[in-house]
C-alpha positions as CSV (number, residue, x, y, z in Angstrom):
1,M,0.1,0.1,0.2
2,I,1.5,3.6,-0.9
3,M,0.3,6.4,1.1
4,V,0.8,10.0,1.2
5,S,1.1,11.5,5.0
6,Y,0.3,15.4,5.4
7,L,-2.0,16.9,7.8
8,G,-5.4,17.9,7.0
9,G,-5.0,21.7,7.4
10,F,-2.0,21.4,4.5
11,N,-4.6,20.9,1.7
12,R,-4.2,24.3,0.4
13,S,-0.5,24.6,1.1
14,L,-0.2,21.5,-1.0
15,Q,-1.8,22.4,-4.0
16,R,1.1,25.1,-4.3
17,F,3.4,22.0,-4.2
18,S,5.0,20.5,-7.8
19,L,4.3,16.7,-8.2
20,M,8.1,16.2,-7.7
21,E,8.0,17.9,-4.2
22,V,4.9,15.6,-3.3
23,V,6.6,12.9,-3.9
24,V,9.1,13.3,-1.0
25,V,6.4,12.5,1.3
26,V,5.4,9.2,-0.1
27,R,5.8,6.2,2.1
28,R,5.0,2.4,1.7
29,G,2.7,1.0,4.6
30,R,0.9,2.3,7.5
31,L,2.4,4.8,9.3
32,P,3.2,3.6,13.1
33,L,1.1,4.9,16.0
34,P,3.1,7.8,17.7
35,R,5.5,6.9,20.7
36,S,3.0,8.6,23.1
37,V,0.4,6.3,22.2
38,R,2.5,3.1,23.1
39,V,3.7,5.1,26.3
40,A,0.0,5.5,27.6
41,F,-1.0,2.2,26.7
42,W,1.6,0.4,28.6
43,D,0.8,3.2,31.4
44,G,-2.5,1.9,31.5
45,V,-1.4,-1.6,31.6
46,R,0.5,-0.7,34.7
47,A,-1.9,0.7,36.2
48,G,-4.3,-2.4,36.1
49,L,-6.4,-1.9,33.3
50,P,-7.2,-4.6,30.8
51,V,-5.4,-4.8,27.3
52,A,-8.7,-3.6,25.4
53,D,-9.4,-0.8,28.0
54,A,-6.0,0.3,28.0
55,G,-5.9,0.3,24.1
56,L,-8.8,2.3,24.1
57,A,-7.7,4.9,26.4
58,A,-4.4,5.4,24.7
59,G,-6.6,5.7,21.2
60,A,-4.9,3.0,19.9
61,G,-6.8,0.1,18.2
62,R,-6.3,-3.7,18.2
63,T,-2.9,-3.0,17.1
64,V,-2.5,-3.2,21.1
65,W,-2.9,-6.9,21.4
66,E,0.4,-7.3,19.3
67,W,2.2,-5.3,21.5
68,F,1.0,-7.2,24.4
69,R,1.7,-10.4,23.1
70,R,5.4,-9.4,21.9
71,A,5.9,-8.2,25.5
72,G,4.6,-11.4,26.8
73,G,2.4,-9.4,29.0
74,V,5.4,-8.1,31.0
75,K,4.4,-5.2,32.5
76,A,7.7,-3.7,33.3
77,N,10.0,-1.1,31.8
78,G,11.1,-3.5,29.1
79,A,7.8,-4.2,28.0
80,G,7.2,-0.9,26.7
81,P,8.8,2.6,25.7
82,G,9.2,5.1,28.2
83,L,9.1,8.4,28.0
84,V,11.4,10.7,26.0
85,S,13.7,13.3,27.2
86,E,12.7,16.8,26.5
87,R,16.2,17.5,24.5
88,Y,14.8,15.5,21.8
89,L,11.6,17.0,19.4
90,S,8.1,15.8,20.2
91,L,5.4,15.0,17.6
92,A,3.9,18.5,18.9
93,E,6.8,20.4,18.2
94,R,7.3,18.8,14.7
95,E,4.0,19.5,13.9
96,E,4.7,23.1,14.5
97,I,7.6,22.8,12.3
98,A,5.6,21.5,9.6
99,L,3.2,24.5,9.9
100,G,5.8,26.9,10.1
101,L,7.4,25.4,7.0
102,A,3.4,26.0,5.2
103,R,3.6,29.4,6.4
104,E,7.0,29.8,4.6
105,E,8.6,31.0,8.0
106,S,12.5,30.7,8.5
107,F,13.9,28.5,10.7
108,A,14.8,31.1,13.2
109,Q,11.3,32.3,13.5
110,I,10.2,28.4,14.2
111,G,12.8,27.7,16.8
112,R,11.8,31.1,18.4
113,R,8.4,30.1,18.8
114,L,9.5,26.8,19.9
115,G,12.1,28.1,22.2
116,R,14.8,25.9,20.0
117,P,18.1,27.0,18.4
118,A,17.4,27.7,14.5
119,S,20.0,24.9,13.7
120,T,18.1,22.4,15.6
121,V,15.0,23.3,13.2
122,S,17.1,23.0,10.3
123,R,18.8,19.5,11.2
124,E,15.4,18.4,11.7
125,V,13.9,19.1,8.1
126,E,17.3,18.1,6.5
127,R,17.1,14.4,8.3
128,N,13.3,14.0,8.1
129,G,12.3,15.9,4.8
130,T,12.7,19.0,2.7
131,R,11.4,22.2,3.3
132,R,8.4,21.8,1.1
133,G,8.1,17.9,1.7
134,Y,8.2,17.8,5.4
135,R,5.3,16.0,7.5
136,A,5.2,15.9,11.3
137,V,3.9,12.3,11.6
138,A,6.5,10.6,8.9
139,A,9.1,12.8,10.5
140,Q,8.2,11.5,14.3
141,A,8.0,7.6,12.7
142,Q,11.5,8.3,11.2
143,A,13.3,9.5,14.1
144,E,11.8,6.8,16.4
145,A,13.0,4.2,14.0
146,R,16.7,5.6,14.5
147,A,16.6,6.2,18.0
148,A,15.9,2.6,18.5
149,R,19.0,1.0,20.2
150,P,19.1,-2.9,20.0
151,K,20.8,-4.1,23.2
152,T,21.9,-7.6,24.0
153,A,20.2,-9.0,27.0
154,K,22.5,-9.8,29.8
155,L,21.4,-13.7,29.7
156,A,22.0,-13.6,26.1
157,G,25.5,-12.4,26.2
158,N,26.6,-14.1,29.2
159,E,26.6,-18.1,28.5
160,R,27.7,-19.2,32.2
161,L,25.2,-17.0,33.6
162,R,22.4,-18.1,30.9
163,G,23.3,-22.1,31.9
164,W,23.0,-21.5,35.7
165,V,19.8,-19.5,35.6
166,Q,18.4,-22.3,33.1
167,A,19.1,-25.2,35.2
168,R,17.3,-23.8,38.1
169,L,14.4,-22.9,36.3
170,E,14.3,-26.5,34.9
171,E,14.4,-27.6,38.7
172,H,11.1,-25.4,38.8
173,W,12.8,-22.5,41.0
174,S,11.1,-19.2,40.7
175,P,12.9,-16.2,39.1
176,E,13.1,-14.5,42.2
177,Q,14.6,-17.4,43.9
178,V,17.4,-17.8,40.9
179,S,17.9,-14.0,41.4
180,A,18.4,-14.1,45.1
181,M,20.6,-17.6,45.3
182,L,23.0,-16.0,42.4
183,E,24.1,-13.6,44.6
184,A,24.7,-16.0,47.5
185,E,26.7,-18.6,45.0
186,F,28.8,-16.0,43.4
187,P,29.2,-13.1,46.0
188,D,32.4,-11.9,44.5
189,E,31.4,-12.1,40.3
190,P,29.4,-9.1,39.9
191,E,28.7,-10.6,36.2
192,M,26.7,-13.5,37.9
193,R,23.7,-11.3,38.5
194,V,20.4,-10.9,37.0
195,S,17.2,-9.6,38.3
196,H,14.0,-11.7,39.0
197,E,12.3,-9.3,36.1
198,T,15.0,-9.7,33.6
199,I,14.5,-13.4,33.7
200,Y,10.6,-13.3,33.5
201,Q,11.2,-10.9,30.5
202,S,13.9,-13.2,28.8
203,V,11.1,-16.1,29.0
204,Y,8.4,-14.0,28.0
205,V,9.3,-11.1,25.7
206,Q,9.7,-12.5,22.0
207,G,13.1,-11.7,20.4
208,R,15.3,-11.5,23.6
209,G,17.3,-13.9,22.7
210,A,18.5,-15.6,25.6
211,L,16.3,-18.1,27.6
212,R,14.1,-20.6,25.8
213,R,10.5,-19.7,25.2
214,E,9.7,-23.2,26.1
215,L,11.0,-22.5,30.0
216,A,7.7,-20.9,30.5
217,A,6.4,-24.3,31.1
218,C,8.7,-24.5,34.3
219,L,7.2,-21.4,36.0
220,R,4.5,-21.6,38.5
221,T,1.8,-21.0,36.3
222,G,3.0,-22.7,33.0
223,R,1.7,-19.7,31.0
224,A,3.6,-18.0,28.0
225,L,1.8,-14.7,29.0
226,R,1.0,-12.8,32.3
227,K,-2.7,-12.6,33.3
228,P,-4.8,-12.4,36.4
229,R,-6.2,-15.1,38.2
230,R,-9.7,-15.3,39.7
231,V,-10.6,-17.7,42.2
232,A,-14.2,-19.1,41.8
233,D,-16.4,-18.8,44.5
234,Q,-17.5,-22.2,46.5
235,R,-20.7,-22.6,48.7
236,R,-20.0,-24.5,51.7
237,G,-22.1,-26.5,54.1
238,R,-21.9,-25.7,57.9
239,I,-20.0,-28.2,59.8
240,K,-20.9,-29.2,63.4
241,G,-18.7,-28.1,66.3
242,M,-16.5,-25.7,64.4
243,V,-14.4,-23.6,66.3
244,M,-13.6,-20.4,64.3
245,I,-10.2,-19.0,63.3
246,C,-10.5,-15.9,65.3
247,E,-10.1,-17.9,68.6
248,R,-6.9,-19.3,67.5
249,P,-3.8,-18.4,69.9
250,A,-1.8,-15.3,68.9
251,E,1.2,-17.4,68.8
252,A,0.0,-18.9,65.7
253,E,-0.9,-15.5,63.9
254,D,2.5,-13.9,64.7
255,R,4.3,-17.3,63.5
256,A,6.6,-17.1,66.4
257,V,5.9,-20.8,67.5
258,P,6.5,-23.7,65.3
259,G,3.8,-26.2,65.2
260,H,0.7,-24.4,63.9
261,W,-0.5,-25.6,60.4
262,E,-2.6,-24.9,57.7
263,G,-4.5,-27.3,55.4
264,D,-6.8,-27.5,52.3
265,L,-7.2,-30.1,49.3
266,V,-6.0,-29.5,45.6
267,I,-8.9,-30.8,43.6
268,G,-8.3,-32.5,40.1
269,A,-9.9,-34.4,37.3
270,R,-12.4,-37.2,37.8
271,S,-12.9,-35.8,41.6
272,S,-9.4,-36.5,42.4
273,A,-7.5,-34.8,45.3
274,I,-4.2,-34.4,47.3
275,G,-4.2,-33.2,50.9
276,T,-1.8,-30.2,51.7
277,L,-0.4,-29.3,55.0
278,V,1.7,-26.4,55.5
279,E,3.5,-25.3,58.6
280,R,3.0,-21.6,59.3
281,S,6.4,-20.6,60.6
282,T,8.5,-22.7,58.4
283,R,6.5,-23.2,55.4
284,F,7.1,-27.1,55.5
285,V,4.9,-29.1,53.2
286,I,3.5,-32.1,54.0
287,L,1.3,-33.9,51.3
288,L,-1.8,-36.4,52.0
289,H,-2.1,-39.4,49.7
290,L,-5.8,-39.8,48.9
291,P,-6.0,-42.4,46.0
292,G,-9.7,-43.6,46.0
293,R,-11.5,-40.7,47.8
294,H,-11.6,-37.4,49.8
295,D,-14.3,-37.9,51.9
296,A,-14.2,-37.0,55.8
297,A,-13.2,-40.5,56.7
298,A,-10.3,-40.6,54.0
299,V,-9.0,-37.3,55.1
300,A,-9.4,-37.9,58.8
301,E,-7.0,-41.2,58.1
302,A,-4.7,-39.7,55.9
303,M,-4.2,-36.6,58.0
304,T,-3.7,-39.1,61.3
305,E,-1.0,-40.9,59.6
306,A,0.8,-37.9,58.6
307,M,1.1,-36.1,61.8
308,A,1.7,-39.4,63.7
309,G,5.4,-39.1,63.0
310,L,6.0,-35.5,64.3
311,P,7.3,-34.4,67.3
312,V,4.4,-33.2,69.9
313,A,6.1,-29.8,69.9
314,L,5.1,-29.5,65.8
315,R,1.4,-30.3,66.7
316,R,-0.4,-27.3,68.0
317,S,-2.9,-26.3,65.6
318,L,-4.4,-26.7,62.3
319,A,-6.7,-23.9,60.3
320,W,-8.7,-25.5,57.6
321,D,-11.6,-23.8,55.3
322,Q,-15.3,-24.9,55.8
323,G,-15.2,-27.9,53.7
324,K,-17.1,-31.3,54.3
325,E,-14.1,-33.1,53.9
326,M,-13.2,-31.8,57.6
327,A,-16.6,-33.1,58.8
328,S,-14.5,-35.5,61.2
329,H,-12.4,-32.8,62.7
330,A,-13.5,-34.0,66.2
331,Q,-11.7,-37.3,65.5
332,V,-8.7,-35.8,64.0
333,A,-8.1,-33.4,67.0
334,A,-8.4,-36.5,69.5
335,A,-5.8,-38.6,67.3
336,T,-3.3,-36.0,67.0
337,G,-3.6,-33.6,69.8
338,L,-4.0,-30.5,67.2
339,E,-6.4,-27.7,67.9
340,I,-8.5,-27.5,64.6
341,Y,-9.8,-24.1,63.9
342,F,-12.2,-23.0,60.6
343,C,-11.7,-20.1,58.3
344,D,-14.5,-17.7,57.6
345,P,-16.0,-18.5,54.5
346,H,-14.6,-16.9,51.1
347,S,-11.4,-16.0,53.2
348,P,-8.5,-17.7,51.6
349,W,-6.0,-15.4,53.0
350,Q,-6.7,-16.5,56.3
351,R,-4.7,-19.4,55.0
352,G,-2.3,-17.7,53.1
353,S,0.9,-20.0,53.5
354,N,-1.3,-23.0,52.4
355,E,-2.7,-20.9,49.2
356,N,0.5,-20.0,48.1
357,T,1.8,-23.4,48.5
358,N,-1.1,-24.9,46.6
359,G,0.1,-22.4,43.9
360,L,3.4,-23.9,43.5
361,L,2.3,-27.6,43.6
362,R,0.1,-26.7,40.4
363,Q,3.8,-27.0,38.7
364,Y,3.4,-30.5,39.6
365,F,-0.1,-31.1,39.3
366,P,-1.7,-29.2,36.6
367,K,-5.4,-27.9,36.9
368,G,-7.7,-30.6,35.3
369,S,-5.2,-33.3,35.8
370,D,-5.9,-36.5,37.1
371,L,-4.4,-36.7,40.6
372,S,-5.1,-40.2,41.5
373,V,-2.3,-41.3,39.2
374,H,0.3,-40.2,41.7
375,D,1.2,-42.7,44.1
376,R,3.0,-41.9,47.8
377,G,6.3,-42.1,46.5
378,E,5.7,-39.1,44.0
379,L,4.1,-37.1,46.6
380,D,6.9,-37.3,48.8
381,R,9.2,-36.7,46.3
382,V,7.3,-33.5,45.4
383,A,7.1,-32.2,48.8
384,A,10.7,-33.1,49.3
385,Q,11.7,-30.7,46.3
386,L,9.3,-28.0,47.8
387,N,10.9,-28.3,51.1
388,S,14.5,-28.0,49.7
389,R,13.8,-24.9,47.6
390,P,15.1,-21.5,49.2
391,R,12.5,-19.2,50.1
392,K,12.3,-15.3,50.3
393,T,10.1,-15.2,53.4
394,L,12.4,-17.2,55.1
395,G,15.7,-15.1,54.4
396,W,16.5,-17.6,51.3
397,K,16.7,-20.4,53.8
398,T,14.8,-23.7,52.7
399,P,11.9,-24.9,54.8
400,A,13.8,-27.9,55.7
401,Q,16.7,-25.8,57.2
402,A,14.2,-23.8,58.9
403,L,12.3,-26.4,60.4
404,N,15.3,-28.2,61.5
405,Q,16.5,-24.8,63.1
406,A,13.3,-24.4,64.9
407,L,13.6,-27.9,66.6
408,A,17.0,-27.5,67.5
409,Q,16.2,-24.1,69.3
410,A,12.9,-26.0,71.0
411,A,15.1,-28.9,72.1
412,A,18.0,-26.3,73.7
């Protein structure tokens, strides 16, 4: 497609130009949207607007979806353009130059009106057109194309760093864990540093030339694009004899004493399930094997068996939601010595550690998969891997290390 780019107000001025002079402004293809539109779009995305709404607010069309896909949904500085320094001409200033040239003003007159030297106006016209063939939008597009500075991504230019990061991602470490442990493993090698956001961008953003796109499957969500998650509401019946979480002792709330647990079920296809138990102060994980069913009797049996091998000091309390699988909570409390508390309806944040752990487990047990195919050995292997991964909330200690330290302190 061939088109001539000019401002609507120039129609009368163009009539004075010869055919040869008009040819100067002929371009092939559609002109790209101004940088200011892309900046406004990404500002909207970073502010939490849906992609379509951010594009509408910025004055862009469906092309914003291509911008979003190319950026992998990464809402960081690398995902979109930033503001341009005032030392560079803006689109509005280029429009003023085009208007001044149409009125046959000198470069000095145009410069005075813009507060710019005449030489700046002269160089701009020479680079992006002629006195009779200068068009603001076309000049803006040419300037932006020249300003692009392709830069080799840090992971693409450091093979040793890339290999170390890739190996950890394949072990299902999160980018933040990888970034933190690089500093711990290589304290005297500043070249072995990379932020977690750079790792995300190297996986998500097309054309970075660093990590393989397939590594997105190793991330917690397994998605190729970042997108918000919603938790569907679930209606629960009421369980007899419930003690609500507001009555749980303060020592459990501030995580000062180990032995307070949070539990839940991870549900899969064909009514399959896995039970999860997380210790609040150390984030230590125990997985309950529920191969046949996950009714109250099966959950009570599995939980009693799992807790039986723990020291009494680690069996203080348990918080669970109001699911029917805990209808036998009195039996569990009598067998294990746990004081069992129930969360308020629709309040998953009251079991925050458990909710976070269930998200981690989806790396191993994706939504919609049949969880009954995993035997006890597989569950123990997954739990051991989670308990050996460094956690930011533990000062980058592993849950196993934190639990051993808590037990040693209790025995001292």
